C-alpha positions in Angstrom: -9.2 -12.8 13.9 -10.0 -14.4 10.6 -7.9 -17.5 11.4 -9.8 -18.0 14.7 -13.1 -17.6 12.8 -12.2 -20.1 10.1 -10.9 -22.5 12.8 -14.1 -22.2 14.7 -16.1 -23.1 11.6 -13.7 -25.8 10.5 -13.9 -27.5 13.9 -17.6 -27.7 13.6 -17.8 -30.5 11.1 -21.5 -30.3 10.7 -21.3 -26.7 9.4 -17.9 -26.6 7.7 -19.2 -27.9 4.4 -22.0 -25.4 4.5 -19.8 -22.4 5.3 -16.4 -23.1 3.8 -17.2 -21.3 0.5 -18.3 -18.0 2.2 -14.6 -17.2 2.8 -13.3 -15.7 -0.4 -9.5 -15.3 -0.7 -8.0 -12.8 -3.1 -4.8 -11.2 -4.1 -4.7 -7.7 -5.5 -2.0 -5.3 -6.7 -1.3 -2.0 -5.1 -3.6 0.9 -5.9 -6.7 -1.4 -6.2 -9.9 0.1 -4.8 -12.0 -2.3 -2.8 -14.7 0.2 -1.9 -15.4 3.7 -3.3 -16.5 6.6 -1.3 -20.3 6.8 -1.8 -20.8 3.1 -2.4 -22.6 1.0 0.2 -20.2 -1.4 1.9 -21.2 -5.1 1.6 -18.0 -6.9 2.7 -15.5 -7.2 5.4 -11.9 -7.7 4.5 -9.3 -9.6 6.7 -5.8 -8.8 5.6 -3.4 -11.8 5.4 -0.5 -9.9 3.8 -0.2 -6.3 2.7 -1.6 -2.9 3.5 -4.9 -1.1 2.9 -5.7 2.5 3.6 -9.0 4.2 4.3 -9.3 7.7 2.9 -11.8 10.3 1.8 -11.8 13.1 -0.7 -11.9 16.7 0.5 -12.0 19.3 -2.3 -10.1 17.1 -4.7 -7.5 16.2 -2.1 -7.3 12.7 -0.5 -7.1 12.6 3.3 -6.0 9.3 4.8 -7.8 8.3 7.9 -6.3 5.0 8.7 -3.9 2.2 7.6 -4.5 -1.5 8.0 -1.9 -4.3 8.0 -1.7 -8.1 8.5 -4.2 -9.6 10.9 -6.5 -6.6 10.8 -10.2 -6.5 9.7 -11.2 -3.6 7.4 -14.6 -2.3 6.4 -16.5 0.9 6.2 -18.2 -0.1 9.4 -20.6 2.8 9.4 -21.8 2.0 5.9 -21.9 -1.7 6.6 -24.0 -1.4 9.7 -26.3 1.5 8.5 -26.6 0.5 4.8 -25.7 4.1 3.9 -23.1 5.3 1.4 -19.6 5.0 2.6 -17.8 8.1 3.7 -14.5 6.4 2.8 -12.6 4.7 0.0 -10.6 1.5 0.8 -7.6 1.0 -1.3 -4.5 -1.2 -1.3 -1.1 0.6 -1.2 0.9 -2.7 -1.4 0.2 -5.9 -3.1 -2.3 -7.4 -0.7 -3.9 -10.8 0.0 -7.0 -10.9 2.0 -10.1 -13.0 2.9 -13.4 -11.3 2.3 -16.8 -12.2 3.6 -20.1 -10.6 2.6 -22.2 -8.9 5.2 -25.0 -11.4 4.7 -22.7 -14.3 5.3 -21.1 -12.7 8.3 -24.6 -12.2 9.8 -25.3 -15.8 9.0 -22.2 -16.9 10.9 -23.2 -14.7 13.8 -26.5 -16.6 14.1 -24.7 -19.9 14.2 -21.7 -18.7 16.3 -22.9 -16.0 18.7 -19.4 -15.7 20.2 -18.4 -13.9 17.0 -20.4 -10.9 18.1 -17.8 -10.1 20.8 -14.9 -10.2 18.4 -16.8 -7.9 16.0 -17.7 -5.5 18.8 -14.0 -5.4 19.7 -13.1 -4.4 16.1 -15.7 -1.6 16.2 -14.5 -0.4 19.6 -10.9 -0.3 18.4 -11.9 1.6 15.2 -13.7 4.2 17.2 -10.9 4.5 19.6 -8.6 5.1 16.7 -10.9 7.8 15.4 -11.1 9.5 18.7 -7.3 9.5 19.1 -6.8 10.9 15.6 -9.4 13.6 16.2 -7.8 14.7 19.5 -4.4 14.6 18.0 -5.4 16.9 15.2 -6.8 19.4 17.7 -4.1 19.4 20.4 -0.8 18.2 18.8 1.5 20.0 16.4 2.4 18.3 13.2 5.8 17.5 14.6 4.2 15.9 17.7 1.9 13.8 15.5 4.9 12.6 13.5 6.9 11.7 16.6 3.8 9.8 18.0 3.6 7.9 14.7 7.3 6.9 14.9 6.9 5.8 18.5 3.5 4.0 18.3 3.2 2.9 14.7 6.7 2.3 13.2 5.3 -0.1 10.6 3.6 2.9 8.9 6.9 4.8 8.7 8.6 1.7 7.3 6.0 0.6 4.8 3.9 3.6 3.7 4.8 6.2 1.1 5.6 9.7 2.4 2.7 11.4 0.6 0.2 9.0 2.3 1.9 9.6 5.7 1.6 13.4 5.2 -2.1 13.0 4.3 -2.6 10.9 7.4 -0.9 13.5 9.6 -2.9 16.3 8.0 0.1 18.1 6.5 1.7 18.5 3.1 4.5 16.3 1.8 6.8 19.3 1.9 6.0 20.0 5.6 6.6 16.3 6.4 10.0 16.5 4.6 10.9 19.6 6.7 9.9 17.8 10.0 11.9 14.7 9.0 15.0 16.8 8.1 14.9 18.7 11.5 15.6 15.5 13.5 
């Protein structure tokens, strides 16, 4: 999505000079926190390379809600839109390069390019669809079924993410995940 957004602005010669500096490209090492739980989100991140995870703390234990990879947009959407403290932390789990844009600049782009609203709404709908799937899976599926679904539908997570994060995402302990993997 970010490439389409930048191309849209680049192709508009009258605005490119004005907007080109609002896209901030960064590279960060793994275990870098971009947003802490409790902070108000002020940026959107578009991953070029690497992996970010969104997690929250429950009684001193981190619970992973989602992983994000190349080509995906990441933000604490609820915090960004409502200007309320984020319920999540966003952290890199691989060296990651991304382009960030502030909420204010993103809103400015929306005013100049109303077609962006549709893309942003698509991101929000996808995020809430993911939340609903995760919620239902935790209610109706066994840990083994959740793991098998992950292998089938999200093999990139199995290949790239550490086992303790996968266990956290599945809602089980690393020991339980090891047992499930060994029963195959």
